[in-house]
C-alpha positions as CSV (number, residue, x, y, z in Angstrom):
1,M,-32.3,-11.3,32.1
2,R,-28.8,-9.8,32.1
3,K,-27.1,-7.1,34.1
4,C,-25.6,-4.1,32.2
5,N,-22.0,-3.4,33.2
6,K,-22.5,0.4,32.9
7,C,-25.9,1.2,34.4
8,H,-26.1,-2.0,36.5
9,R,-29.8,-2.7,35.7
10,E,-31.3,-6.0,34.9
11,K,-32.6,-6.1,31.3
12,K,-33.9,-8.5,28.8
13,L,-31.5,-10.3,26.4
14,S,-33.1,-8.3,23.5
15,K,-31.7,-5.1,25.0
16,F,-28.1,-6.3,24.4
17,R,-26.2,-6.7,21.2
18,E,-24.7,-10.1,20.6
19,G,-21.4,-10.5,22.5
20,K,-21.8,-7.1,24.3
21,L,-21.9,-6.6,28.1
22,T,-23.3,-3.1,27.8
23,C,-27.0,-2.5,26.9
24,K,-28.0,-0.8,23.7
25,K,-29.2,2.3,25.6
26,C,-25.9,2.8,27.5
27,E,-23.8,2.0,24.4
28,Y,-25.5,4.5,22.1
29,R,-26.2,7.9,23.6
30,W,-27.3,11.1,21.8
31,W,-23.8,12.7,21.9
32,Q,-22.4,9.7,20.1
33,R,-24.9,10.3,17.3
34,V,-23.8,14.0,17.1
35,L,-20.1,13.0,17.0
36,R,-20.8,10.4,14.3
37,Y,-22.7,13.0,12.3
38,L,-19.8,15.5,12.6
39,A,-17.2,12.9,11.7
40,Y,-16.2,13.3,8.0
41,R,-15.1,10.0,6.6
42,R,-14.4,9.2,3.0
43,K,-11.9,7.3,1.0
44,L,-9.2,9.2,-1.0
45,T,-9.1,8.5,-4.7
46,A,-6.0,7.3,-6.4
47,Y,-5.2,10.7,-7.7
48,E,-5.6,12.3,-4.2
49,K,-3.3,9.7,-2.7
50,F,-0.7,10.3,-5.5
51,A,-1.0,14.1,-5.1
52,S,-0.5,13.7,-1.3
53,R,2.7,11.8,-1.9
54,I,3.9,14.4,-4.3
55,G,3.1,17.1,-1.7
56,Y,5.2,15.3,0.9
57,M,8.0,15.2,-1.6
58,G,7.6,18.9,-2.2
59,A,7.7,19.6,1.5
60,G,11.0,17.7,1.6
61,F,12.3,19.9,-1.2
62,L,11.3,23.0,0.7
63,I,13.1,21.8,3.8
64,A,16.2,21.0,1.9
65,A,16.0,24.4,0.2
66,Q,16.0,26.2,3.5
67,W,19.3,24.6,4.3
68,T,21.0,25.2,1.0
69,I,19.2,28.4,-0.2
70,E,19.0,26.9,-3.7
71,P,16.3,28.5,-5.8
72,I,15.8,25.3,-7.9
73,L,14.8,23.3,-4.8
74,Y,12.3,26.0,-3.8
75,I,10.8,26.0,-7.3
76,L,10.5,22.2,-7.3
77,G,9.0,22.2,-3.8
78,F,6.4,24.8,-4.6
79,C,5.4,23.0,-7.8
80,C,4.9,19.8,-5.9
81,V,2.9,21.4,-3.1
82,I,0.7,23.1,-5.6
83,V,-0.3,19.7,-7.0
84,Q,-1.3,18.5,-3.5
85,T,-3.2,21.7,-2.5
86,S,-5.1,21.9,-5.8
87,S,-6.1,18.2,-5.6
88,R,-7.7,19.0,-2.2
89,K,-9.2,22.2,-3.5
90,Q,-7.4,24.4,-0.9
91,W,-7.3,27.4,-3.2
92,N,-5.9,29.8,-0.6
93,L,-2.8,27.7,-0.2
94,V,-2.5,27.3,-4.0
95,A,-2.5,31.1,-4.2
96,L,0.2,31.4,-1.6
97,N,2.3,28.7,-3.3
98,I,2.0,30.4,-6.6
99,N,3.2,33.6,-5.0
100,G,6.3,31.8,-3.6
101,L,6.9,30.2,-6.9
102,I,6.9,33.5,-8.7
103,A,9.2,35.0,-6.1
104,W,11.8,32.2,-6.5
105,F,11.5,32.3,-10.3
106,R,12.2,36.0,-10.1
107,H,15.1,35.4,-7.8
108,L,16.6,32.7,-10.1
109,L,16.3,34.8,-13.2
110,F,17.5,38.2,-11.9
């Protein structure tokens, strides 16, 4: 028999996990099941990792463009961010970035 450090009840050794001081009942409550169900965990593919890095580079171009007001930097930034948002299937952001890209192309040409 061991004493749980959370509920302070004496319980059999089978009620504890190996190396744990808290019993299984106290350690795993219903809200933990809900939170684990809601948590979305998955590994990114190599393409998604690469697209994420390109997106960060695009964000850097957009920040630099704000300081220089250089249309080429805006165009490069929007192109890079479009790659990231399309890899994550965020189509509303893709549409916004295409809108900005068209605006800065128009500004560059006219």
